[in-house]
N, C-alpha and C positions, 0 to 999 in steps of 0.2 A: 648834660644835655639829655632831654627826654627821648625815649625811644620813638622812632618814627612809626606812625600807625601803618599797619599793613593795608595796602591798597588792594581791594578785590578786583581791580581792573586787570585784565590779562595783558601780559607783556607780549612783545613780538615773538619771543621764543615759545610762549604758551600757545599762541594762536597757530604757529607753524606746526607744533606738535599735535595740536587738535586736528588740523587739516590732514596731517599724515595718518592719524588714527582713523578718521572718518573715511579717508580714501582706502585704507587697508580693509576696513569693515565692508565697504562697498565691493571690493574685489572678492572678498570671501563670501559675503552673504548674497550677493546678486545671483551667482550661479546656483547656490543652494536653494534660493527661493524659486528660481525658474524650474529646477528639478522637482521640488516639492509641489509646485502649483500645476505641473503638467499631469495629465491623467496617467494612470498606471498602464504600461504597455500590454499587460496580460488582459486587462479588462476592457481596454479601448479597441483592441483589434478583434474583429470577428474570427471565430475559429473556421479554418478551412475544412471543407468536406473530407479531404484526405487525412486530416488529423483525427477526425472522429471515427472514421471507418478503419483505418489501419492501426492495429495495435503495435506497441513497441516490441520488436522481435528480441531485444535483449532483456526484457522484463521477465523475471522468474515467474510471475503470475501468469503472463501470457504463455510461457512455455508449459507451465503446469496445466493450464486450461486446454492447450492444444493436445497434450497427452491424454488428459482425462476424457475430453470430449471424443477424441478419435477412438479411444479404447471402448468407451460406452457404445458408440455407434457401431463398432465392430462386433458387439454382442457380449463383451465382457461385463461381469457384474461390478457393483460399486466397489467392493473391497479390493479387487485386483487393480481396477483403474485408479482408485484413490492411492493405493500403496505406490504405484509407479509415479503418479503425478506428485505426490508429497515427497518422495525421494528426490525427484528432480528439483523441486522447489528448494529443498534443504541444501542441496549441493550448489545450486546456481545463485542463491541469495548471497549478497555481499555484506550481510550484516555480521557484526561481531558476535551476536547471540544466535542460537538455533531458532529457526522459525517454528512457532508452535503449530500444532495441527489446526487449531481454530483459525489462526491467522492465515495459514495456507489455504483453508477453505474459503476464507474471505477474499484472498488474492485471486483465486480461480473465479469466484463469483463476480468480482469487479471486472476482470478481464472479459468475461462473457457478456456482462451487461453493457460495458463500454463499447464493445464491438460485436453486436449480435450478428452482423452479416459475416463476420469472420468465423463464427461458430454457429452455423445454422442448425436448428433443432437440438441445440445443446441445453437450452433452458429447461427442458423437461427432466434433465438429470441433476440439476442443481439442488433440488430438495434432498437428495440422498446425502449430500455433503453435511447436512444438518440433522440427519437422523430420521428422515421421513420414510426411508426404505429399510425394512427389516431384513437382515441377512438370512439367507436360507440356512436351515439347521444342518449341522455337519453330519455327514453320513460316512460310515466306514464299512468296509467289507471284512475287516478282521474282527471276529468276535472276541469279547473279553475272555481272559483265561478262566477256564473252569465252567463256562456257560456256552450253550450252543445257540443262543438267540442273539438278537441285535443288542447293541450297547445302549443302555438307557441314557437319554439326554436330560440334563438338569432343566427343570422348568422354572426359570427365573424371569419369565416374561420378556425374553429377548435381550439383545445387547443394548446397554445404555450408551449414551453419547460418550460418557467418560471411558467406558470399556473400549469403545471403538477407537478413540484417539489416545489410548494409553501407551502406544509405542512411540 
């Protein structure tokens, strides 16, 4: 007896399986399509004024900016203010790696620019974070041994950015 030719017509078992598969795909794909077709919540909702003005108090950049700006307004120079702010940023950062001085300066700048009302008149000090302010030459009252005059200072053209952030 010759073999029966295979009929491409679906059997009742095949059609039931196909219906179950299509139903399962609808259950899985329908919510995914709805989620993907909806606008992103961050982009579709307007920012509230309180989100713009109020900095995040737990952010290390905010804390560093607070310290830096407060100290500069109180009359401290850049070096002292920067050392205090950078020490706080290093300790408060939750990163596995140490925060670089360059990144610390960027964190302070971002905090001040995001919330200028929280740091009034601090924008004038931000340039010093990037080397626009030359430190005052060191002066000492103790003369070098064997001389009676002031200690000569090396004339290297000031402190470079690399020297400033080498700690």
